[in-house]
N, C-alpha and C positions, 0 to 999 in steps of 0.2 A: 656607276649609278650616281645620278646627281642628287645633291642634298640641299634641301631648302634651308635658308638661314635668315632669321629676322635680326637685323643688326642696327644698332643705334650708333651713329658716327658723330663724335664730338670733334669738329674740324671747321676752320674758317676758310679753308681753300677748297673750292669746287674741283680744281684739277687734281689735288691730292686725293680727294674722295673718289673720283673716277678711276684713279690709278689703283687704289685699294680694291675697288669692285672688280677691276679687270683681273687682278691677281687671284681674287677669290673664285671667279668663274673658271680660271685656268685650273684651279685646285678641285674643281667639280662641284662647287657650291652654286646654288641659285639664290642670290641674296635679295631680300626685301629690306630696304633701308630707309632711314630718315637722318638727315644731317642737321645738327644744331650747333650753335656757336655762342650760346649765352646760358646763364643759369636759369632764367625763366623758361626758355625753350626746352632745356634739358628736363626741367622739373615737369613741364606739361607732357613731354614725350614719354617719360617714365610712367606717368599716371594713365596715359591713354591706352596702352596695350602692354603685353608681355614681350620682352626681348630675350633672344637667345644669348646675345653677347653685346658688350659695349667696347668700341674702339675709340680711343681718345688721344688727341695730340696733347703734349705736355703743357705747352704755353700757347694761349690764344689772346687776342687783343682785349677781349672783355670776359674771358673765362679761363679755366685751367683744368688740367687733368686731375690735380689734387682736389679741386672743388667738385668735379664730377664723381670722384671716389667717395668724398664725404657725403654727397647727395645720395648715392646708392646705399651707403652705410646707414644714414639717417632714416631712410625709408625701409630699412630692414629687407632689402632685396638680395636674393641669391642670383646675381648676374655677374659672370666673369667679366673683368675689365682688363683690356690689354692696352698698354701705352705704346703708341706709334708716333715717333717724333724724329725730326731731322737733327736735333741737338739734344743729346742726353749724356750727362756726365755720370760718373760713378755715384756722386753724392745725390744727384737727382734720381737716379735709378733706385738707390737704397730708400730714399724718401718715398718714392712711389710704391715700392713693395711693402713698406711699413704701413702705408695708407690703405693697402688692400689690393693693389694691382697684381694680377696673376702673372704678367710677363711684360717685358718692354722690348720693343723692336725698332731698329733704325729704319727710316723710310727708304734708305738705299739698300736694304736687305730684306725686302718684302717676301722673298721666297720662304722665309721662316713663318710667315703669317698663317698660311693654311694649316701646317702641322700644329702650330700653337693653338689655333682655334679648335682643331679636332681633339687635341689633348684636354683642353679646358671644358669642352662640351662633355667629354667622357667622364671627367672628374665631377662635373656638375651632376650628371646622371647618377654617378656613384654616391654623391652626397645625398641626392634625393632618395635613393634606395635605402641608404643608411638611416636617414631621418624617418622614412616610412617604417623601416624595421624597428627603430627605436620607439616610435609612436605605438606600433602594434605591441611591442614588448612591454611598454609602460601600461598600455590598456590591459593586456593579459595579466601583468603583475598586480594591477589594481583589483582586477576581478578575483585573482587568486588570493590576494590579501583579504579581500572582503569575504571570500568563502572560508578561508582558514581561520579568520578571526571570529566568524559567526556560527560555524557548524558546531554541533554538539559533540562530535567526535574529536579526539585530540590528534592533531596533525603534527608530525615531527620530522626533523631532518638532522642527521648526525654523520660523523665520519664512520667509515667501516669498522674501526677498532673501538667505537663508542667512547673514544677519548675526548671528543669535542662535540657538543650539541650546537648545531647551527640555528635551530628554530624549534620552539614549542608553542603551539597555539593556546589561546586563553582557556579553551575547554579542558586543557590538562589540569588547570588549577581547580576547576569545578569537579572533575572526576577524582583527582588525588587528594584534594583538600590541602595542597601544599603549594607555596609560591614556585612558579616555574624557574625563577632565577636561581634557586638552590640547585636544581638539576642541570641548568645550563652551565653553572660554575663547577659542580662536582657530579658529573654524569653517573659515576658508579654508585652514588648514594641512592640511586633508584632501587638497587637490590634490597636496601633496608626496608622498603615498603612492601616487598613481596611476602605473601603468607608463607610461613616456614614449610608447610607441606607442598608448596608449589615452586620452591626455589630451584630445585633440580630441573624441573620442566622449563622454568624461565631461563636458566643458564644454558639449556640446550638451544633455545631461541637465540640467545646472545652469541652462541658459537656459530650458528648459521649467519647471523648478522656480520660477525667478524670475517667470515669466509665470503661475504658478498653474495649470498644466495637468497632468493626469495623465501619467505617463511610466513607461517601463520599459526597461532596457537592461543590457548586460553590459560589464564592464571588469575589468582586472587590477590588483591592488595588490601592492606590495612591502613585506613585513614587515621589521622591524628586523634579523631574522636572515638576510635575503636571500632567503627563500623567497617564492614567488609564489602568490597565491590568486586564483581567479576569483570575481567577485561579480556577482550579478544583483540590481539595485536597482530597486525600484518606489516611486513617490511618488504621493500623492493629496492634493487640496486639501480644506481644511476651511473652510466658509463661515459667515459671520455671518448674523443674521436678515435683514439688508438685502442679502445676496447677495455681500458682499465676501469675498475670500480672506483669512482671518486667520491661517492656519497651514497648513503642509505636513507630512504624516506619511507614513510608509512603512516598508518592510522591506527590509533588505539581506541577501541569502542567500548563503552560501558554496557555490558550485556546483563547487568544484574536483574533488570525487570524480566528478561527472557528466562534467566535461570530460576527466578522466583516463580514464574508461570509454570516452568517445567516441574519444579518442586511441588507446586500446588496441584498440578495435574496428577503427579504420582501419588500425592496424598489423597486426592479425590478417588483415584483408581483403587488405592488401598482401602479407603473408607467404603467404597462401593463393594469391594470383595468382602470386607468385614460385615457390611450390612446384609449381603446375600447369605453369608455363612450364618449370621445371627438369625436371619429369617428362617433358614432351614432348621436351626436348633429350636427356635420358638414354635415352628410348626410341629416338630417332633414332640416337644414338650406339651403342646396343646393336645396332640393326639394321645399322648400318655395320660394326661389329665382326663380327657373324655373317656378313654378306655377304662381308667380306674373308677370314674364315677359310674360308668355303665355297669362295671363289674360289682363295685361295692354297694351302690345304691339301687340302680334300676335292676341289676341282675338279681340281687338279694330279694328285692320286692317281688320280682316275677317268680322267683323260686318259691317264695312264701305263698304267693297267690296260687301257684300250681298245686302246692301241697294242700291248701285250703279247698280248692276245687275237687281234688281227689278225695279228701275227707268227706266233703259234702255228697259226693257221688256214692260213697260207701255207707253213709249214714241214713237212717230212716227219715222219711219226709218231715216228721214232726221235730227232728233234731237239726235240720239243715239251716234254719233261719239264723241262729247265732253265728254259724260259720260264714254264711253269706254276708251278714252284716260286717263281720271282721274283714272279709274279702273286699267289700265295697270301700271300707276305710283304707285298705292297702292300695286299691286302684286310685282313690283320690290322692293319696300321698304320691303314688307313682306319676300321676299326671302333673302334680306340682314339681316333682323332681325334673321331669322332662322339660317343663316350662322354664325352670330356673336355668337348666343347661342351655336352652335356646336363647334366653335373654343374655346369658354370659357370652355366647358366640356373637350375636348381633340382635338387638331388639328390633322386631319387625315394625314397630311404630315409627322408627326412624325413617323408613321408606314410606309408610302409610300416612303418617301425620306431620312429619317434618321435624326440624331440629328443636324448636322451642318446646313443644309438648313433651318430647322425649327427655329433654333436660329437666323439665319440671317434674316428670315422673321419677327420673333417676334421683334427683335431689331429695324428693319426699321419701323415697325408698331408702336412700342412704342415711337420712336423719333418723328414720324409724329403726334402722338396724344398728347404727353406730352411736346414736344419742348426741351427735354433733350437729349444732344448728348451722345452716348454710344461709348467709345473707346474700341473696342472689339479686343482682341488678343487671338489667339487659336493655339494650336499645337497638331497634331495627331488626330483631330476630324474627319478626312476623313474616319477613320475606322468605321466599323459597331459595335454596342454595343447591349447588351440585351435590351429588352423592359423595364425592370425594371430600368436599368441605364439611358436609354433615358428619361423615365418619371421623374426620380428623378432629373436629371440635369435640365431639362426643367422647372419643377415646382419650384425648388429652385431659378433659375434665374428669373422666372416670379414673384415670391413672393418678391425677393430681389429688383428688379427694381420697383415693385409697391410701396414698402416701401420708396424707394428713391423719387419717384414722390410725395408721400403723405407728407413726413416729412422732407426730407433733405434740401429742398429749394436751389437746385444747378442747374447749367446749363449743367453739364456734369458728367458722372460717368464712372469709369474704370472697365472693365470686362475682366478677363483673365481665360481661361480654357485650361488645357494641360493634355495630356496622358503621364504619366511618371511612371516607376517602377510598371507597372501593376495596375495603379490606376488613377482615374480622380482627378486632383487638380483644385479647383475652387476658385476664389477670386473676390469679388465685393466690390469696395472701392469708397467712395465719400469724399469730403472735406466739407460736410455740417454741420448742426447744432449738430449732434450727440445726444446722450441721455443717461440717467442713467438706466442701465439694471435692477436695483433693483426696479425701480419705473414705469415700463411699465404697460400700462393698460391691462385688461384681453383680449381685442380684439387683441392688438399688441402682447401680449404674446402667444396667440394662433397661430399667424402666424409664430413666431420664433420657437415655439415648433413643428409646422408642418414641417418646414424645417429640424430641428434637427432629428425628427423621420424618415423622408425620408432617411437621411444619415445613421442613426443607423440601419434601416431595411436592408441596404446593407452591414452592418458590418463596416461602416465608422464613421466619426465624423464631427461635425460642431461647430464652435465657432465664437463669435462676439466680436470684440474689439471696444469699443466706450466709449466716455465720453462727457458731454455737451460742445459744442463749438469746438470739435476736430475731427469731422467727424466720419464715421463708416466704419469698414472693416469686411467683412464676409469671413471666410475661411472654406472650406469644402474639405474633402478627401473621395473619394468613391472607395473602392477596386473593381477590375474587376475580374470576374470569366470567365473561358473558356467556350465558347458556345459549 
């Protein structure tokens, strides 16, 4: 198979040039050539196109092989140059090789030229492949460096025995809160940062690391500031060509937010179960209260009414009037008892008239019964709200005012409710005894929890500010949704 060859010949003899070309054709090459014999011609030729190889005589009348080599070097060209000359001493051969010549051949031994060119072209191709691989490796290394230096996970590389740490990414310092230099110098000091309850688990991961096995596991670390972080650490072996583990590499990820989210979810589920259980208890307690009131008040009134009717039926007509008058009084009382029970369950005016009229009625009734003045300020409550919002606001105010009457020992209380920024803002404040939130009784805690749950069901919040002797302030915010 013939091989094309672009060759630049530095030679002053046309005959010697033809001789070179003849030998190349015999060796299977199809040469495309240009002959030059001066510095200017050589410089122009090197810039005009790409050459596979340069063949140069050592000494020319106006040029030399050493000058040709210097020109190639100066232009940073990767072109093999072979010196072909009729007179080459050992000294000149050494000088040529030092200047960059790839080989030197006597003109009377041109049979070596073809193999020399073939060797140089192969080496040139190998150099190009190495350079290309090095460029690709450099590019990959830069990308890898950029990734490992910027990712939030801690990337690490170490010996299988953990005796030497080759690399720790900057994220390690962000997660551990300790300079990575410390662990690069003393790898085993990493154990000191592991939570005491997780060290056994961590040492199991280290055992797999030392065995050169892939692994993954969770553990906690304690930062210098005392805070705790959850870590998920994964390690992978890197093998040599003969299958030996020469390095372990991996990623340590801070999974504290996920763990916190899991904890919050578990707490939410627990709170939900507690709310459901408490709701069942409250329902049962409400049923008992209703049953007791029906038995003690309504039942007794009905029994008394029945006895009066029986007495009236047995009495002469002229004696029934007093009995019926007394029965009418019992009926009136009975009606009032049923009305009170109905209002305690849910005032019908909340559905019929809306939130503001119901609150005004309740506050007036509260003041008449308790003797406590309510300074009521309201903004925007003339609007209509959803039944859920009406119920939540009414029940929170009802429970808050009940607590004031029971515990605050005050003569007045301030209530402010406003509709602002698509939300109901509610404040109930007194200057009474106050209390320690951490020491409230179970019954009192149930009332506070009930108010807070009503706010949370609407996506809102409720907080209480209080301390013994400094009064109490309840603040709630209830988001409004479009009807």
